[in-house]
Legacy VTK file of the C-alpha trace (Angstrom):
# vtk DataFile Version 3.0
C-alpha trace
ASCII
DATASET POLYDATA
POINTS 290 float
-12.823 18.100 -0.173
-13.777 15.810 -3.020
-10.895 13.326 -2.951
-8.911 12.124 0.072
-6.032 9.798 -0.828
-4.502 7.443 1.727
-0.697 7.316 1.731
1.397 5.221 4.160
3.412 7.463 6.449
6.467 5.216 6.182
6.807 5.302 2.384
8.697 8.301 1.005
7.877 7.209 -2.540
4.127 7.040 -1.958
4.088 10.278 0.008
5.802 12.088 -2.858
3.529 10.468 -5.418
0.487 11.571 -3.433
1.451 15.219 -3.831
1.143 14.917 -7.607
-2.062 12.880 -7.595
-4.462 15.817 -7.809
-6.178 14.813 -4.566
-7.755 17.580 -2.515
-6.385 15.964 0.635
-3.827 13.352 1.580
-4.477 11.088 4.547
-1.046 10.269 5.924
-1.630 6.891 7.506
-0.110 5.874 10.834
-2.653 3.111 11.404
-3.399 0.062 9.234
-0.707 0.499 6.587
2.130 0.829 9.114
3.459 -2.180 11.040
3.804 -1.801 14.797
7.602 -1.986 14.591
7.593 0.895 12.119
5.284 3.285 13.986
8.004 5.495 15.435
9.794 5.908 12.108
6.467 6.584 10.410
5.632 9.341 12.909
8.947 11.045 12.225
8.495 10.750 8.457
4.933 12.073 8.675
6.031 15.152 10.605
8.879 15.858 8.197
6.581 15.449 5.211
3.921 17.790 6.621
6.533 20.422 7.375
7.970 20.281 3.855
4.759 19.933 1.856
2.935 23.153 2.683
0.826 24.786 -0.027
-0.404 21.608 -1.713
-3.325 19.371 -0.794
-4.740 19.472 2.714
-2.756 17.093 4.898
-4.620 14.915 7.389
-3.069 12.238 9.581
-4.897 9.026 10.389
-3.763 8.236 13.896
-4.208 4.945 15.716
-7.539 4.579 17.486
-8.091 5.772 21.042
-8.150 2.243 22.468
-4.773 1.333 20.947
-2.607 3.196 23.437
-0.743 4.767 20.517
-2.803 7.897 19.863
-0.967 10.251 22.203
2.416 9.352 20.716
0.981 9.912 17.235
-0.347 13.341 18.170
2.837 14.368 19.980
4.847 13.585 16.860
2.726 15.323 14.206
0.709 18.235 15.642
3.729 20.515 15.858
4.180 20.124 12.102
0.757 21.676 11.561
-1.443 19.142 9.747
-4.833 20.361 8.560
-6.533 17.678 10.573
-6.676 14.271 12.172
-8.635 11.260 10.937
-9.851 9.207 13.888
-10.436 5.512 13.149
-12.833 3.260 15.063
-14.711 6.185 16.568
-17.478 4.807 18.759
-19.451 8.023 19.275
-19.291 11.779 19.397
-17.707 11.400 22.821
-14.567 10.055 21.135
-14.374 13.214 19.027
-14.752 15.325 22.166
-11.941 13.350 23.842
-9.685 13.843 20.835
-10.515 17.553 20.717
-9.281 17.965 24.304
-6.005 16.262 23.440
-5.578 18.402 20.340
-6.059 21.553 22.373
-3.186 20.563 24.648
-0.872 19.649 21.767
-1.713 22.854 19.882
-0.937 24.934 22.952
2.386 23.174 23.447
3.281 23.733 19.792
2.183 27.372 19.740
-0.625 26.638 17.289
-3.913 28.537 17.535
-6.597 26.671 19.452
-9.030 24.873 17.146
-6.768 24.879 14.096
-6.628 21.095 13.707
-9.818 19.600 12.268
-11.232 16.119 12.892
-12.765 13.546 10.546
-13.868 10.406 12.404
-14.522 7.042 10.784
-17.843 6.283 12.423
-18.862 2.746 11.416
-15.861 0.515 12.036
-17.419 -0.962 15.183
-21.013 -2.027 15.895
-21.184 0.582 18.676
-20.021 3.227 16.223
-22.761 2.423 13.726
-25.450 2.565 16.406
-24.119 5.901 17.724
-23.752 7.608 14.348
-26.254 10.274 15.295
-24.205 11.451 18.289
-21.731 13.747 16.486
-23.834 16.888 16.102
-22.535 19.629 18.379
-19.584 17.629 19.713
-16.807 19.918 18.479
-16.283 22.888 16.179
-13.274 20.959 14.867
-15.515 18.438 13.115
-14.920 18.689 9.351
-16.745 15.614 8.076
-17.806 12.054 8.790
-16.751 8.998 6.885
-17.330 5.303 7.194
-15.634 1.951 6.724
-16.909 -1.496 5.812
-13.881 -3.754 6.153
-13.199 -3.290 9.867
-16.910 -3.603 10.584
-17.096 -6.873 8.662
-14.287 -8.257 10.815
-15.989 -7.081 14.006
-19.299 -8.779 13.216
-17.913 -11.825 11.406
-19.479 -11.054 8.027
-18.163 -13.229 5.196
-18.402 -10.344 2.726
-19.466 -6.714 2.584
-21.104 -7.102 -0.843
-23.407 -9.574 -2.568
-22.804 -11.437 -5.822
-23.857 -8.360 -7.829
-21.303 -6.164 -6.099
-23.852 -4.289 -3.967
-23.475 -3.792 -0.251
-25.446 -6.221 1.895
-28.022 -4.840 4.325
-25.689 -4.335 7.300
-23.263 -2.247 5.279
-26.001 -0.324 3.486
-27.254 0.615 6.939
-23.784 1.808 7.965
-23.457 3.810 4.747
-26.855 5.488 5.097
-26.222 6.194 8.777
-23.066 8.085 7.822
-24.836 10.305 5.302
-27.637 11.155 7.716
-25.280 11.671 10.662
-23.024 14.011 8.679
-25.958 16.076 7.469
-27.380 16.224 10.996
-23.995 17.512 12.197
-23.803 19.900 9.214
-20.469 18.555 8.014
-19.308 16.795 4.854
-20.414 13.175 4.274
-17.394 11.364 2.820
-17.720 7.975 1.139
-15.472 5.058 2.015
-12.710 3.456 -0.034
-13.237 1.035 -2.926
-10.586 -1.651 -2.380
-10.588 -3.191 -5.879
-8.934 -0.261 -7.645
-8.393 -2.307 -10.824
-12.152 -2.637 -11.445
-12.562 0.828 -12.917
-16.137 0.339 -14.167
-17.410 -0.840 -10.791
-15.555 1.969 -9.033
-17.090 4.597 -11.311
-20.587 3.180 -10.813
-20.132 3.008 -7.051
-18.783 6.569 -6.880
-21.661 7.938 -8.949
-24.144 6.204 -6.664
-22.469 7.830 -3.671
-22.751 11.286 -5.225
-26.375 10.600 -6.123
-27.217 9.685 -2.543
-25.594 12.700 -0.900
-21.889 12.078 -0.357
-19.779 15.092 -1.322
-16.394 13.345 -1.508
-14.663 10.004 -1.309
-11.527 8.412 0.094
-9.116 6.685 -2.291
-6.471 4.005 -1.842
-4.713 4.495 -5.189
-3.783 7.650 -7.157
-5.607 6.286 -10.224
-8.897 6.671 -8.354
-8.426 10.387 -7.705
-9.361 11.790 -11.153
-12.586 9.741 -11.164
-13.546 11.000 -7.709
-12.779 14.611 -8.600
-14.850 14.424 -11.775
-17.857 12.774 -10.153
-17.948 15.129 -7.175
-17.422 18.320 -9.168
-20.845 19.731 -10.124
-21.332 19.841 -13.883
-21.693 23.092 -15.814
-25.347 22.256 -16.454
-26.110 21.480 -12.806
-24.344 24.641 -11.688
-26.280 26.784 -14.161
-29.582 25.295 -13.017
-28.709 25.853 -9.360
-27.715 29.460 -10.038
-31.018 30.049 -11.843
-32.930 28.748 -8.815
-31.024 30.959 -6.371
-31.422 34.029 -8.584
-35.146 33.396 -9.069
-35.763 33.253 -5.320
-33.713 36.419 -4.774
-35.522 38.287 -7.546
-38.899 37.313 -6.101
-37.993 38.475 -2.600
-37.241 34.999 -1.231
-40.790 33.613 -1.169
-41.749 30.056 -0.251
-41.996 28.969 -3.866
-41.096 30.254 -7.339
-41.850 29.166 -10.882
-39.076 28.730 -13.438
-40.023 27.762 -17.010
-43.292 26.283 -15.838
-41.782 24.242 -13.004
-42.330 24.963 -9.313
-39.386 25.208 -6.917
-39.770 25.419 -3.127
-37.371 26.078 -0.251
-35.782 22.586 -0.238
-34.868 23.146 -3.901
-33.255 26.441 -2.918
-31.253 24.809 -0.136
-30.031 22.078 -2.474
-29.070 24.679 -5.097
-27.124 26.730 -2.566
-25.203 23.645 -1.445
-24.351 22.698 -5.012
-23.076 26.199 -5.783
-20.902 26.122 -2.671
-19.393 22.833 -3.819
-18.841 24.187 -7.339
-17.109 27.264 -5.941
-14.850 25.135 -3.742
-13.914 22.941 -6.712
-13.166 26.008 -8.822
-10.965 27.522 -6.147
-8.584 24.554 -6.259
LINES 1 291
290 0 1 2 3 4 5 6 7 8 9 10 11 12 13 14 15 16 17 18 19 20 21 22 23 24 25 26 27 28 29 30 31 32 33 34 35 36 37 38 39 40 41 42 43 44 45 46 47 48 49 50 51 52 53 54 55 56 57 58 59 60 61 62 63 64 65 66 67 68 69 70 71 72 73 74 75 76 77 78 79 80 81 82 83 84 85 86 87 88 89 90 91 92 93 94 95 96 97 98 99 100 101 102 103 104 105 106 107 108 109 110 111 112 113 114 115 116 117 118 119 120 121 122 123 124 125 126 127 128 129 130 131 132 133 134 135 136 137 138 139 140 141 142 143 144 145 146 147 148 149 150 151 152 153 154 155 156 157 158 159 160 161 162 163 164 165 166 167 168 169 170 171 172 173 174 175 176 177 178 179 180 181 182 183 184 185 186 187 188 189 190 191 192 193 194 195 196 197 198 199 200 201 202 203 204 205 206 207 208 209 210 211 212 213 214 215 216 217 218 219 220 221 222 223 224 225 226 227 228 229 230 231 232 233 234 235 236 237 238 239 240 241 242 243 244 245 246 247 248 249 250 251 252 253 254 255 256 257 258 259 260 261 262 263 264 265 266 267 268 269 270 271 272 273 274 275 276 277 278 279 280 281 282 283 284 285 286 287 288 289
């Protein structure tokens, strides 16, 4: 998944608009964008939307966090509709993913859904404990589809005045959270997904920030506005040139009997280059299949 667009579960207009946004996935939000008084209506609307919107983008539901007391009601309302996955906010460690996986197994069984169908993407840096435990997700659950991060909730938790400096760059605390997410996702062998960019009107800054994320290893990004989706899709779709180069590397290793190193046009390529090329081709194939 390159682009994951948040849509409030209690807005029929925004849900419908999300379907035409071109996003690879919609994150139907039951958490921050829905007032407490509207949670029950939002759950019902989310389930109805998931049931009626099959065949389009992957549909994930961001439930309320495990400490809220609302998670079980969220799951009971939506799992029977068959969402592709659940986004878990304020995840403090891999143990939270394991706890959610147990609950999903029960709800899937009650709904007659095959065990393990519903995937999980936790937001792993919204609490200080979560940042420090980012490396704990490897091996927690076969449901794990990716890891993503958040800066705004973390800033509130630690009392930071801002997440970025005067040049628009993340300050050290949030750079640490961002890097921890990339490394943790790669250690768990799942997709590293970049966080949202709240100022959707600053298109130049958003493009720069998204390109930097792709450069550093993220393979997709969350969006808060449909206008951000085409930029994300373009940045995280490997270019024709990059794909051709990666294919040449893979073919050269295969032709040489998969040695430790090969030479292509006077340049040496070793096994890490091969691994990077294989990953890029997998991403290009996934983008082409959409």
